[in-house]
N, C-alpha and C positions, 0 to 999 in steps of 0.2 A: 422884474415888476412893474406894473403901473400902476396909473391912479385913472379913475375913469368916473366922471362927473354926469350925472344924469341932468336933465333941463331942468330939473326941478331942486336940485345942487345937492342931492345924494353922491355921496362918495364910493367907492368901488376900489380895492387894493387888487390885481388881477396879475395872474399869470398863464403862459402859453404852454401845453405839453401835449405828445403825441396821445394822438385818444385811443382808447382801452375798450376791451369789450363791456366793463361792468357801467360804461358811460351812454349804452344804446339805450337802456329805458329814460334815462333823464332826455336825451336827444331825440328821439321821440316825442316827449312832454312839450318839447319846444315849437313841434311841427304845427304850421298855422295852415287853414285853407289857402290863404294866399300862397304859404312856399309851397304845395302842391300844385298849383297854376303854373308858377316859375319853375319849378323842378322835373314836374310829373309825379304820379304815385310811387313812392321809392320805397324797396327793401333795403332797411337801413345795415341787416347784418352783411346782406350779399353786397351793397355796396361798398362796407368799411374791407369785407375781402379781398377787393377786387381795386381799390385805391391807392394809389401810389404814397399818398400823404394825407393824413387825415388831423385835424388840429383840434383840440378842445382847448376852452379859454374858462378858467377856472377863479373865482375868490379867496381870500385869505380862509374861508372854512372850508374852502373845496367844494364849492356848490359850482354845479354848470352855469356858465353864463351865456356860453356860444360854443358854436361847433361849426365847421366846414373842412369837405371832401374834395381831394385835387386828385384827377386822373390825367393821364398823357393821350387820350384821345376824349373827342368834344362828344356830349350828351345828346339828347334826342333826335339820334341816328339821321344828323346832318353830313356826314360823311365815315365813310368806311374806317375802321379802327386803324389799319394799316396803309390808309392813302389819305391822311386829310390834310397834307402839307399844300399840295397841289390845291386843293379846293381854298384854302384860307389865301394862298399865295395869288390865287387867282380873283378872290373876294378885293384883295388890297395888297398889291404886290410892294406897296413903301414899307408893307410892315415885314421884317426879314425874320417871318417866324421858322423855327425849327423843334425839332422833337427834344434837341438839347436845352433850348432857352424858353419854352412855352410848357404851359400846366392848363388845363381847364377845371372851374369850379363847376362840381356837379350838386353840391346843397351848402346852402347857409340860413341857420337858423338861429336865433338870440333871442335873449332876455330884451323885452319890446323897450323899456325903459333907456335901456345901456345899446341899444343895437347897434348906431352910428360909432359909436368908441369900439366895440366889441368888432365891429369889421375892419377898421381900421387897423385893430392891433393884429387880429389874425394876419391880414393881407402885409404888412410890415415883418412877422415873425416868418412868414411862409417865404419870402423875398433874403431873410437872413439866415434862414435853414440851408436854402438852396442859390448858392451862390451863382451859378449859371445861367437862374430865371431871369428873362427880361420881360416877359409877358404872361399876363392871366386873364383866360377869354371866358366868357358866360355867354351861356346862349339861352334864350328864353323866347316864347313864341311872341311873334311880331306883334299881336294884339294886346299885348301886358306890359305894363310899365316896370321899373323895377323897384318904385316905391320909393320913400325919404331916406333908406338904408343903403342898397346897394350903390344908387345914384351916385354915393357922394364919392366913391372910389372907382367907376367905371363909366368909359365913354362910348357911343356906339359908332360902330364902324361899317354896318354896312345889315344888309338881309341878305338871307341865304335858303334856298330850297329844304324841304326834309326827302330823302330818299327814297320813301317807301308810299307817302302819301301825299296830297297836294296841299301844301301849306307853307307859307315863309316862317322863318322863324330870324329873330333879332341877334347880331353878333355884338356884343360889347367888350371892351379890353381896356383892362389895367399895366399902366407901364410902371417898371422898378424905379425908374428914378424921382417918382412923386413921391415914393414911401421909403425906399432903402438906397439911397442913390450910389454909384460907384464913386470912389475915394479921389481927390484931386492931388496928385502927386506932383512934390518939384523937389528943388536944391532945399537942403537947411540952411539956413541962416542965425547966426546969433541971438537974435530979438526972439527965436523959437525955444529959447533955454526955459524962460519960466513957465511954458502952456506943457512943456515935456518933462520938467522935472518930478512933479505929484504924480505921473503916471508912473515914472521909474521908480520912484519910494514908492508906492502901493506893493511893487512886485518886490522891490529887494532894493536895501541899503548897502550891500555889499560895494559896487560900485563907489557911490560918493565917499562910504569910512577910508576905501582903498586907495584914491585917485584925489581926493579932495571935493568940496563942494561945486566948484565950477569945472567937473573932470567932461561934463557933457559940451558946454561953452568951447573947450579947449579941444575938443575934439573934432568941433565944426569947423571951428577958425584953419584946423590943420589939414586942411583937406587940398589933395592935389591930383594930380593927373594918373594916379595909383589908390588914391583914396577919396571918396567921396560917404557923403552924409546927407540923405533923402527925409523927408518928413509927408506925412499923408495931413491934409486939412481937411474940417469940416469947417464952414460960414469963417474962413478965416485963421482959424485957431488948431495949430497943428495937434492930433490926437494920435500920432504916430511915428516913430523913429527906425530909421535903417542903417548903419554904418556896414560899407560893403570898401573891399579891398580887393586888388588884381595881383598880389605878393600871394603864392600858396607855395607851400612844402611839398613839393609834389615826388620827390625824393622819400619823405615820410610814409606820404598816402600808396604810394606803390608797395612798400615794404609791409603794409599793414591790412591794404584793403584788397580784395578781387573787383578790380575796375576794368576789366576786359569789355564788360558789353560794351564800356562808353570809351574805347581805347585808352584805356590810362588817362583819360580826360586832356589828351594831348593831342594836338595837331598830327596829321600822318606826315611821316618823316620817312626817305627812302632806307634809313638805316635802321628801323625797327624790327627787333626781331619778335615776331608774333609764331612763328614755328617753334617747337623744342625737336634737339638736333635729332639724329638718325637713330641711334640708341635708345632715346627716351620714348620715341615712338614706336620703335618694338614693344617698351614694356607696357604703353598706354595701350595698344592693339590686344595685348594678353585680356589685360583688366577688363577691357571694353568687351571680350569674349564672357569673362566671368558673371559681368552684371547682367549681358543677354541673356544667359540662360535662366536666369530666375523670371524671364520675362513673357515665357512663351506660354503661362496659362492667362495671361489679360494683355489682349492687343487691343485694346476700343479705348483706353483710358490714359490721356496724355499725363507727361508730367506738371507737376504744380510750379507756384508761380518760383521766378526769379531761379529755374532750374540751370545752373551751370555746366554745362559737358566739356569733354574734352575736345571734342570737335568746335564749339565754342569759341574756345580760345585760338582759334584759327581762322575766326570769320574776318571777313576785310574790314576795314576802320569805317567810320564814319566820315565820308568825305568833304572835305571843304570845309568852309566857313561860312555859318548860316547868320547873313546879316539881319536886321530887325525886319527891313523890306524887301528880304529876300528868302525868307523863310520857306514858302511853298516851294521854291525853284528847288532849293538846295534837299527837299523831301525826300525826292528820288532815291538821294544818296545813304538817305541815313536805314528805309527800309531795304535797299540793298545789300544794307552792311550783313542783313541777318541777323541783327541784335534782339532777338526775340525770346520773352519772357512770358511763359504759361502763367496766368492768373485766376485764384480763385475768390469769390467772396461767398463764401455759401456757410451758413450755418451746420455745424456738425447736431447729428440726430442720433447716431450711435458708438461703439466704440470703433477708435481709429485705429487703421491697422496698415498695412502697406500694401500697394502696389506694383512699386518694384523700387528694388533697394537703390535706386539712383534718384528716387522721388521721395520716399519718405523714409522715415526711421521706423522699427519696429516698437515705439512707444504711442502712447498715446498724450503726447505731451508736444508741446512745439519746440521745444530745443531739450536733448536729452542726451547724457552720455552714460554709456555701460560698462565700459572697461576703460583703462588709461592704456593710451596709445603713443607710441614712441613719437617725435616729430621727425615727419620726413624731409629731408633738407635737400634729398633729388627729385621732389617734384619742380617743373619746370614753371616759370613764372616769365610773362612777354618781357622784352624790354623795350621803352618807348624812349624814343630819342627827338621826338619833338617839342616845340615849345607849348608852353602850357596853355590850354584852351578854357581856363577857370577862373572864375572870382569866387570869394567867401565872403560869406555874412560874417561880420565879426560883432554885433551888437544890435539886437531887434527888440522894440518896445512898441505894442496898441493898446491902445485905450478896448476893454473887453466888450463895448458895446459896438465899436467898431472891426471887431476881430475877424468877422466872417466875410471882409472884404479884403483881407491880406494880400492874397494874390494881387493884388490892383497895383501895387509896389513892381511887380515883376517886370513888368512890358516897358517901364521907366529906368530900371537899373540894369535891365539889357541894352538899353539904348547908350548907355553911358559907357560901356564895354563893347561895342560893335565887334570887335576880334573876338570878343569870347562866347561861347557856345552853351557852357555849363556856370549854371550855380551852385554851390556847394557849401555846407553847414554842418559843424560839428556840434554836439549836444552831449554832456553826460548820460550815463546809463539812467539815472534815475530823472532826468526830466519830464514832465507832463507831456503828451503830444500834443502840441496846438494845432490851429487850423492850418499855419501856412506849410509844415512840416508835411502835412497830410498830401499836397500835393508831389511831393517830393518820394523818391524812390531809395530806400534804404537798402545801403551798401554791405554786402557780407565780408567779413573780417577772416582775415587768414587766422590760422590757428596759434600764429606767434606774435599777433598781434599787441602791442606793447599800450597803445592809445585806451586810456580808459575812458572811451568816447564814443558815442553811435556817428556816422554818416551819413550823409543824405545829399542827394544831387536832382538839380531840374535841368532840361534842357530847355534850350529857347524854343524849339518846334512845341514844346508842351504847350506853348500858350495859342495856338494855333486852335479855333472856334469850328472850323469848318469837318468836322468829322460827321461821317456819314455812313449808317448801319442799314446795310439792305441784303436784298438774299443774293445770293451769289449767282454767278452766270457761266459760260464757257469762256468767254474773254480775261477773267481772272485767274485764269489758274496757272500764268507766268507767274504772276504777283506772289500767289501765295506760294509758288514753289520757292522763289526768291526768299520770303518771309520763313518760311519753316524750313528753310534748306541746312541749319544747323542741328534740328531735334533730331532725336535718336526714333522717334517714330515718325516721323513725315513721313515715310512711305503709306502709312494707317489716314493719316489727315488725305492725301491726294485720291488715297485709293476711294475715301468715302465721298470727296468732291467729285471725282469722276461719276462714281454711282448715281450722285443729286443730279448732277448736269443731264447723266443718260435717262434717267429713269424715275425720279424723285421718288424712291421708295427702296427698302431694299430688297433682294431676292425672296426672300418670306410675305413679301406685302407688306412690310412695316414701313409707314410712312417716315422719311427723312428731311432735313432740310439744313443746309449749308448757309452762312450767313459772313460777310465780309465788312471789316471796318475799312472805310479810304477816307484818306485826308489827301485832298489836291490831287486825286485819281491817283493816290498811289495806296496800295495796301498794305496795311498798318495790323491788322487784325482778322482772323477766322475762326469760325465756330462752328460745330456740326452738332444738331440735336436730332433725337428720334422720340418718337413717343413711349410716354414708358409702358412696359407690356405686364410690370409685376407689382402694379400698384395694390393689388389685397395684399402679397406677402408684405410689401410697406408698410401698410395700415394695421397689419398685426402684429409685425414685430420692432418697428420702432415708434417712438413718440413724436409721430407725426403731427399728431392734434394738439401738441402745445402751440403750432405753429398759426395751424389754420383749421376753421371748419371744412372738416372734410367734406361734408353733404352738399356743400356750396362750390363745389369744384365737378366739372363733368370730366368723366374717364379722358378725354382727348385733351383736356388741358393741361394733363399732367406730361410735363417733358424730360427728356435725359439727357444730360449733358455729356457727349464722348469727347469731343475736342474743344479746347480753349485756348487759343493762341493771343498775344498781342506785344506788338513792340513797347518796352520798358519805358522808353520816352512817353507814351500816353498812358501809362498805368491808372494814372488820376481819374479815367476814364470809363475803368472796369466797370461799375456798377451802371452807369449808361449802356454801357455794351450789352450787361444783361436786362436793364431793363428795354432795352431795343428788341433783344432775342423774344420775352415776351411779349410785346406789343404784337412785333411782325408774325409771331408764331400762332397769335390769340392761346400762348398759354398763360396759364396763372401759378403754375409752380414747376420748378426744377430740381432735376437730383443728379448727385454726381457720385458713386460710389465709386468704392478704395477697396481692394482688394488684397487680402495679405498676401506673402511669397508663398506660403504653406496653406493651401485651403483643406479642412476638415471638412466639409460641404460645400456642396455646389453655390449655396446661395448666401455664403458668411462672408459679409463684408462692411465696410463702416461707410455710414451714408451723410452726404452733405446736402444741405438742402436751401432753395432760397425760394420767395415767392414776390408778387406784386408790391406786398407790404415792406419787404425792406429794402428794395431799390433805392429807398431815399432816406434807410433809417442808417443814422452813424454809429460806426464801431470803433471803440475807442480803443487804442494801443496802450498795454502796460508793458513799459520798457524794462521794468526793475529787475534784477537777477533774483530768481526763486531757485534756492538748493534744496532738494530732497534728499535727505539719507537713508535709502532703504527703500524694497519694493514691497514692503510689507501690504496687510489689506488696506490697515489705515493711510499709509504713503501713497498707493495706488487710488485710493479713496480722494484723497484730497487730489490728486492732480486731475482726475475726473472731472471733479468740482470745477476746478480752474477753467480746463480746457473746453466744457461742456456748457461754459457762462456764455448766452448766445450776444451779447453785447461788448463785450469784451475780448481781446484778441493779449493774450501774454508772448512776447515773443524771446524772453530767456529765461526758458525753466531749464533747470538740471536737475537728473534723476542720477545718482551715487548708490549703484547695488553691484555687491560682490559677484552675484550669480545672475546678474541681466535681469530680465523682466519675468513675471511667472508666465510658462507656458510658451516660453520662445525658445527658438533652437541658436544657438551661440553659433556662427557660421566663422568662416576663417578672419584672418585680420583685417582682408580687404574689404569681406562684408559688414564688419561691423563698425566701419567708420559712417555714423551719422551724428556726428556732433555739428552744432550750427554754425560752428566756424569754418567747416571742412567745407573747401570749394566744389567737393565733389555730392556732398550730400547735403538733403534740405529736409530738416524738421519740421 
């Protein structure tokens, strides 16, 4: 909530929210002739359908006070949607604008009396909602002045010509630091105690009751080489606190969590045991044959996020120690380690089913158990002999006004431990997901995990902002091969990449596009899409119009996501990767079908969907344990209600059913293992 005061002294209490379809009528009523001269004659419905971010400002009566729409490419046709970066760098090379840190304002309207305050409030909330955002550009005809409202937040950079007709347009810029600046991070001092205690007491009083009134001052005083206390400050006042420690119980973590993706959070050592003994290799190869037998019916869809195969355990470890000043140089070893995770961030549209039994459970829940399975004591686990490469966050708290900038801590805390590559944090299952851990990777626990906590990991290289998404070319093939070398369907990815490089389309003429994500000239992600050819079937069988106005999307704007693989270190860039795929391919929607193991009809699949409007939409993860007893109609209906909630992700749902799921064939023991805690199965 914020308070706006008009020039005449009137006061309004306002709040920002995402724009909804019912706002369109009120937004149209706020459009003036001056608005049309600045932004052109716009179809508001069409604009909202293609917008990455649309913000509406309302008063306490839910009356609309202002609205602004932001896209990831410029308006007025001053540059192509897929190639605007070079144009703006040529305009002013000192402005390091990239697709990651830049948005463009395509319209702004407001109630005249409060327009200045509304504009500043919307801009502040945009920078708060998108932490990576540094610049907002505004483009208007060069003969137009911005007026008394927009001029308060935008400064002119220069002029740029139109691509289609002879007219210049003025380019204005708004910087983040003027509205929602990056936090200043420093070592904590005892004097910070009085500023920080109200923040701690607001969230929890347990620490004070357990350790006394001055526990925070004692913690700050106890700093040494292994323990550090850090604060963030705004205008000289501490508004956040983090306590970090380099002592980590690696033995306990190795017993409870599958840390193979990150080489056990240890420095590579010659005595590491990364491969199973020969007798286990034989058994695993037999298991692999059993799993592969169920994949013949569908070869085009890849494994979903954080799948860990037997081959993944044999990958090379992340090489070397990545120092703060040498993160780019060390990135090559990270990519070549083959620590690849395939990630999705799509909305569920239909009943979820399985594509291959190494990827999904035969259930429409995020985590499920159909039968009781004996513990497998013979399952091989790597043994890491190297020193710990991780430090842990012991205590963290920040004022909610500045919570969106929580990641600002990470650069500083990594500099305190130059020989550590990983930052970890463990949290009780019921802890609500906060902004900081949204950038971390959640680790899959083993079946016999005794810790009643979730473990999250962040790698030093995840701080790099130089990630670039682009169309693939022939020279990317070796990098993609390294990236997907441990994936079961690597052959399919490489075949599609080869087909794209040779012909740009399939033999049947379907357009094909391949994208790569690179950081410091190292391939860290790959994606392959085709035009969606079954769009009529999708529209008639799935609730697609709950997410888009179908008539405002051209047929060629619908894409089918076939492959998506991303190094887990950069998992927090997943939505950015998807957003860039949409921009570069001129698509507005992406679909990802998941096929069942046993299909009764040719087109029977669960469908996931994302679009431009969802690329900057937050999705909250609920870690609470939810147990449903019985696979009755009521139980299944309850599960569907949870799973298909578009803005929530439930990470720990268990179904207990004597006879499994309705309509599903119970297979052998090896194929029934779809527990969330099983390292072989991802639900």
